[in-house]
N, C-alpha and C positions, 0 to 999 in steps of 0.2 A: 446215519447222521441226518438230522433235520436241517432245514435252511438256516444259515447263520447270519445275523446282521446286528451290529451295534453301531449307532451313528459315529462316524469319524470325526468327533468333536474337535480333537486337536488340530487337524488339518483344516476343518472348517474355520476355526478361529484364526488359523494362519492366514488363509485367503481373506478373511473378513477385516482383520486388524493389521496385519503386517505387510502383506503382499503389495498393496497399492497405497500405502499410507502417504497421504499428502500429495498424491500424483494424479495425473490423467484428468479428472474432472473436478478436483479440489474438494474441500470440505463443504458440506451442505448444511447451513445453519437451520434449515427446515427440520432436520432430524436431530437437532442438538439434545433433545431429551432422551434419545436412545443411546445412553452411555454404554461402554463396553460391558460394564457389570450387568446392566439390564439386558443387553442382547445375549450375553452369555447364558443368563438365567433362563431366557426364552428358549435357547437352543437345548439347554439341559432338559427342560421340561418336555420339549418336542421329542427329544431322544427317548425319554421314558415312555411317552404316549405310543410312539412307533414300535418300541421294543415290546412293550407289555400288553398293548391293546390291538395293534394293527398287524404285526408280524405273526401272531399265532393264527390269524384268520387267513393268511396268504394261501397256504396249501389246501386247506379245507375248503375255502371258497372256490378255488380252482376245480377241486374234485366235485363239488355239489353244483356249482354254476347257478344261473338264474332260471326261474320258472314263470309261467303265466297261470294265475288262478282267477277265473271269472273276469277276464279282461284286464287284470292287474298284475304287473311284474313283481315277483317276490325275489329279494336278494338272499344270499345264502345265510345259514344260521350264524348268528353273532354280529352280522353287519348293522342290524338296526340299533343294537345296544352300543356298538362301537361309534356309529355316527352320532348317537345322542351324546356320548362323552365328548366326541370331537366338537359338536356344535356348542354344547354347554360350556366347554372350556374356552370358547371364544376363537378357536383355530380357523373357522370359516371366514372370519372378519379381519384376519391379520393385517393385510396391506390395503384394505379398502379405505376410503376417506372417512375421517371422523364424523363429518356432517351427516353421513348416512349410517352411522352406527359402527363404522370400522375403527380399527386401532391405528391405521396410518403408519404402519411399520415400513421401513425402507425395503426395496426390492432386494438389496444385498442380503438382508437377513431372511426375508420371505422365501427367496429362491433356495436357501439352504434348508429351510423347513420343508419346502416342497420336495427337495432331493430326499430327505429322510422318509417322507410319506410314500414316495414312489418306490424307494428301495424296499421298504417293509411290506407294501401292498399296492401294487401298481393299479390293480382293478379298483380298489377303494378310492384311490387318488382321483379317478376320473369324475366321480360324483361331485365333490366340492370344486374340482378344477374347472369343469364345464360351467358351473354356476358363476365362478369368478369371471370366467371369460365373457359370459353374457352380461354381467353387471358392467364390464368395461365398455361394451358397446352401447348399453343404455346410457351410461354416464356421458359418453362422448356425443351421442346423437339424439337421444329421446327428449320429448317435451318435458317441461318441469312437472306437469301433471302426471305423466307416466312414472317419472322418477320418484315422485312422492308416494305414488300408489304401489310401486313394486320394489324399489331398491332397499328399503329397510329390511323387509323379511328375506330378501335375496342375500343381502350382505350378512345378515345374522346366520344364514343357513337354515331357517325355518322353511323357505321355499328354495327349490332347485331351479336350475336353468340349462338350456341346451342351445345348439345352433343347428338348424335344419337346412342344409344346402343340397345334399346329394339326392338324385333321383335314379331310378333303375337305369335310364337311358343316358344319363350324363353325370360325370363326375367333375373333373377339373374343368371342362368346358361348360361352364354354368350358363352360357348364352342359350343352351338348348332346353333349359328347364321349362316345364309346362304348368306348374301350380299357379293358380290364378287367385286374384283378390278383387271382389266386386264391392263397390261403395254401397253402404246401407243407408246413407242419407242423413246419418246423425254423427258423422265423423269417424265411425268405425267401418271395418270392411268384413266381408264374408270370405274366408280363405278356404279354398278346395283343392286337393291334390294329395300326392303321395310322396313320402320321403323314405329313403333307406339309410342304413349305417349310422343311425342317430344315437351317439353315445349318451347314456343316461336318459334315453327317450322316455322311459317310464321305470318306476321303482317305488318301493315302500319306505323310503328313508325320510322324505319330506312330505308335508301335507299338500303341497301344490308344486307344479313344475311349469316354468315360464319358458315357452319356446320362442326363439327368434327364427323367423321363417322367411326365406327368400321366395317371392312370388311375383307375378306380373299383374299390373293394372290393365283394365280393358283396352285402353288406348296406348299402351306402352309400345315403344319402337322395338324392333327385333334386336336379338343379340344381348350382350351384357349391358348395353346402355338402357335396356328397358326392365331392369330388375329392381324391385323395391323390397324393403325389409319391414316385417310386420312382427309386433309382440303379440303372441297368442298364448294365453294361459290354458293349462289343462282344465282348471276349474275356474269359473268366473268369480271374482271376488265380490262380496256384498259391500254395501256402502260403509259398513263398519270395518272392513278389511278382513273379515272372515271368509272362509271358502264357501262359495255357493255351488250352483249346478254345474254339471259337466258341460264342456264346450265344444262337443263334436269332434274331439281328438281321441282316436282309437288306436290301440296297439294291434297291428296286423300280424306281428310275429317277432320273435327274437332271432337275431342272426346267430347261426351255429358257426362258431369261430375256432381258429387254430389256438388262440390264447385269449387272455383277458376274460376268462369265462365268468368271473364274478362281476364283471361290469356289464350291465344291461345295454346291449347294442340292438336298437329296435327299428322295425319298419312301422312308420306311423302314417295313418290316413286322417287327413283333415277334410271334414264335410261341413262346409259353410260355417266354419269355426270363426268366431268373432275375434277380430284382431285390430290393432291400432298401428298406424304408420310410425315407423322409427326413422327420423331424418327426412330427407326430401324425397318426393316421387322420383322414381327411376334412378336413384342414387344409392340403392341399397347395397350394392357391392362394396362401395367405399365404406359404408358403415359397418358391413360385416367384416371387412378386412381390418378394422380396429380390433375386433375380437380375434380374428384369425392370426394377426401378427403376434398378439399377446400369447396366444395358444402355441405358436410355433416355438417360442422361446421356451415355454413350459414343456413341450413335447421333447425338446433337447434335454431338459432336466430330467424328464421321465427316463430318457436313455441312460443318463448318468446314474440315476438311482439303480436301475437294473444292473448296470455294470458293477456298481459297488457291492451289491448283495451277491452277485456271482463271484466276484473277487474274494470276498470275505469267506464265502462257503468253500471256495476251492482251496484257500490257504488252510482253513481248519481241517479239511480232508487230507491235504498233502502232509500236514504235520503228523497225522494219525495213521495213515495208510502205510503199511510195511510192504516193501517189494524190492528185492535184490540188495546189493551192497553198493555203496558209493563208489564211483570210478577212482577216487583218490585213496580208497582204503576204507575199511570198516569205520563208520561214524558212530554207531551205537552198539558196541559189543555186548551190552546188556540185553539186546533184543535179538530175535531170530532173523530179522533183516532190518534195513535202514528205512526211516520214513521217506517217501518218495520226494519230499522237498529237497533232498540232497542232490537229486539228479539234474544235470545242466538243462535238459529239455524242459522239465518241469518248471525249473527256474525261468527259462525263457518265456514260457507262457504266463507264469505268475507275474513276472516283471512287466511284460506287455500289458496285462490287465491293470497292473498298478499304475503304470505310466499313462495309460488311457484315462483312467478315472481321476487321477490327480490332475493331469492336464486339462481335462474337461472341466473340472470343478474350478480351477484357476481362471480359465478362459471365460466360463460362465459368470464368475464374479466380476470380471472386468466389464462384461456386457451389462450385468445387473447395475453396476455403479453408473453406467451411462444411462440406463433406464431411469434412475433416480435423478440424475442430472438433467435429463431431457424434461422431466416434469418440474424439477424444483431447483435448477441451476441458479446461481447468484446473478447472472446477467444474460442478455440475449445471445451473446457470442458463445458462451458456455453451452446454453441450451441447444443452439443450433448445431454445434460441434458434436454434442452428445447424440442428438437426433440423427445426424449423418452417420455416425458410428453404428447406432442401433440398426439403421436401415441396411447397412452393409452386412453386419454380423448376424442378423436374424436368420437368414437362410443357412449360414455356416453353422450356427449353433444347432439349429434343427437337423440338419442333414449329417453333419460330422459326428455330433455326439451319438446320434442313433445308429449310424453305421458302425461306430466303434463299440456301441452296446451290444449289437448283434454279434460282432466279432468276439467280444469279451465273454458273452454268454456261452458261445460255442466252445471257447477255450476252456471254460469252466467245466463243461461236459467232457471235453477231452481229458482233463486232469483226472476226473473221476473214472475214466475208462468205461467198461461196460456198466458199471454201477451208475454212471451218469445217464445212460440211455433208458434206464427204467425209472419209474415214478417214485420209487420208495424214497429216494434222497431229495427229490424236489427240484434238482438243478435243470432238468429238461423243461420245467415250466418257465425258467428265465429265457430260454431260446424262443419258446413260443410267445411269450408275453412281449419280448423286445421287438419281435419281427413287425408288429403293426406300427411301431413308432417310425419305422421307415417309409410307411405308406400314408397314414392319415394326416390331415392338415396340409395336404400338398405332398406328393411323393418326393423322394430325395432328388430325383432327376428334375422335377419341377422346381425345386429350391435351387438347384444349380443354374438352370435357365434364368431364373429370377435374378440371381447374382450377376451373371454375365450379360443378360439381355436388358435388365432394367436398372441395375445399380452401377455397373461398371462405367458406363458412359454418361450417366445422369449429371447434369449440371457441370459438365467438363471435368468429370472425375472427382467431384467434390466429396462424395461419399467415402472414397478411399483414403482421403488425406488424414483423418485422425489416426487411422491404423498405421499408415505408412510413417507418419511423423513420429508416433510413439516408438516403433521399432527402430527407426533411424536414430532417435535421440538416445535410446538405450545403448545401441551399438557403439555410438560415439563416446558415451560415458564409460562403458565397459572396457574401452580400449586402453584405459589407464591401468587396468588390473595387472599385477605381477603374478598372480596365482597361475600356475601352468594349466590346471584343469579348466578354470574359468576362461582363459585365453583361448583354449582349443575349442570350447563350446561356443564362445563368441564368434569365432572364425566360422564354425559350422553354420550358425545362424545367419551370419553375413553372406555366406554363399547361397543359402536357401533364399534368403530375402532377395538377392540379386536375380535368382531364377524367377521369383514371383514378379519382380519389376519387369523383366524381359517378357515374361508371359503376358503380363498385363498390356504391354505395348503391342505384342504380337496379335493378341485376340482383338484389340481395339482397331488395329489396322485391317486385319482380315475381315472382321464383321462388317466394315463399310462396303466391301464388295460382295460378300457371300455370307448370308445369315447362318447357313449350315456349318461354316467353319467355327463360329462361336458356340453353336449347340454341340459340336463334336468335342470341343475342348472344356465344356462346362463342368462336368463332374470332376475332372482332374484338376481344374482350376480351383474349384471350391476346396477340395482336399488340400491343395497347395497352400491356399490362404489359411486354412485351419492349422496346418502343421507349423507354418511360420508364427501364427498366433500362439500356439502352445509353446513353441520354442522361445518366444518372447517371454512368456510367463515362467517357463522353467529356468531361463537365465536370470530373471529377477529373483526367483526363489533361491537359486544357488548363491547368488551374490549376497543375499540376506542371510542365509545359513552360514556361509563362510564368515560373515561379519559377527553373527552371534556366537559362533564357535571361538572366534578370536577374542571375544569379550570374556569368555569363560562362563558361558550359560550353564544352568543346572539341568537343561533339557538337551544335552549333548546327543542323546540317542535319536531324538526326533530330527534334529538339524542334520546330523550325519546320514540319516535315512533319506532326507531331502536331496543331499548331494549324490547319494547312490542312485536314486530315482532319476535325477537329472542326467547323470552320466549315462544311464541306460537309454534314456530318451535321445540323447544326441548321438549315442553310438548305434542304436538299433532302430529307432523309430523315424528320426528326422531324415535319414537317407531316403525314405519313401518320396521326399520332395524331388529328388532327382528323377525318379521314375515318372512322376507326375509331370514334370517339366519336359522330359523327352516325349512323352505321350502328347502333350500339347503342341510341341514343336512339330510333330509328325503330320499334323493337320487331319483333314477329313478323308483323304483319298482312300486309305485301306478300309476305313469304316464304312464308307458309302459305295465301295466298288462293286459289291455283289448285287445283282438286280433282285428286286423283291420276289419275283417268281422263282428264284433259284434257291431260296432258303428251304 
């Protein structure tokens, strides 16, 4: 059985049109032209593209990988044609501003399209994904001259983009980087140094690649306060915008990776490459974080995409694989054995995968609404509230979604049994591909430290308020329900939310005296925030489903399934919040007790 994926359009439309209707950040007049009919048509066409063009290249691209020929990286067979269709269809420009050739699509829709692309072919998604991230940084910090020279072709997808941070001796600690930039006397700089782990660092999909490179000026102070950001094209553009000579950027090698084999991850050498300053001198890290923060949300969506294709593939296999008889008695007497989907433990795994993906999609849509409101909210108060929410939830989306993706991919292999461990069925690729999402754009441990170290206490806890207020408001509103299942689920969420509130106070108090206490609690705290956030979304979904069923909807199967998935989440997934709370409460003692030389 090959990899199975069909965009979950009905659930996507549910989170887009129903789950947060009229709530949280309000309607945004800026996107008034994007009616439900229009956005649904976009999702339909994206589903066709990902199913018919990208999915067939996922396994073959993994098997073939990327190669180097005469100093140029070649992508696997079919990728150039697929990218041409992607570019010519306008998919590269979906959410970019119209003034630079984009279509101005809201992030609520764009992130759903991203999910489809990542599910169908995660390796492919990195090529346009990195370009979009680079355009975000250029939009936010570059001069008007640089914007005019580079943005139109990057937005259209004619030119690609990267971000070049990591060096062999430094990863997260960018204060150690050595790449240097020397003024050339004409406003440009000569950039020299080596970078590793550069996604889309070189390839044959676009005619040019625009690198955003962190480097040091000659008089730069030490550490992160002395880092500047430079725009360095692979090929220097001519005055008419066509590509000119090479610019001293060479591919030193392709990384040999566990997964994402069709995504070119390169070692790059810059030798007096001509570049231009983006933003202010020695303020490059702030400019680069504009890109990284956008990428971190997108990496979370990558995890969701891998989780969805792993789930769908596992469901298809579980329906066809015959093994033993159901514990309750023969389910299919017409067959020599029953499909494994009848077995409770297989159901446990499938429901876990389903709850993780549906919960991530709903929570991701909530954050996407905030991204739109942050940029286009009707008033300053709404924009600030949305910005606070995005700041808090960005590390949660990145870390939680990718942790769950890795778990989901592994559950998929487990359902396939021994057949999942071999390459024939393609599900072991999901495990390998998902693993990097927990590592790049800042490891998930770093995301947790960002949450507790930077976000928790910032502005007297202001970043937490939109999240806490939304959960509190729903709990108060849901208290009016008479439905027994909704009342029980509301009680479960209320208990978990109480644990989150207590944990927040505990960490804030301990961190004032001992930073290691906050660090010891960080990963469990992030998981706790994510579980409560998903619980909030599942309770909203269940209440909507119960209402729709009460109205006599003709989509009873969909809403009944919503209730079933919510029930599984509250029964089997949300109890993880108690474990996280108890771990946080235990403090750092046992974690730090063993001396380093005793390991």
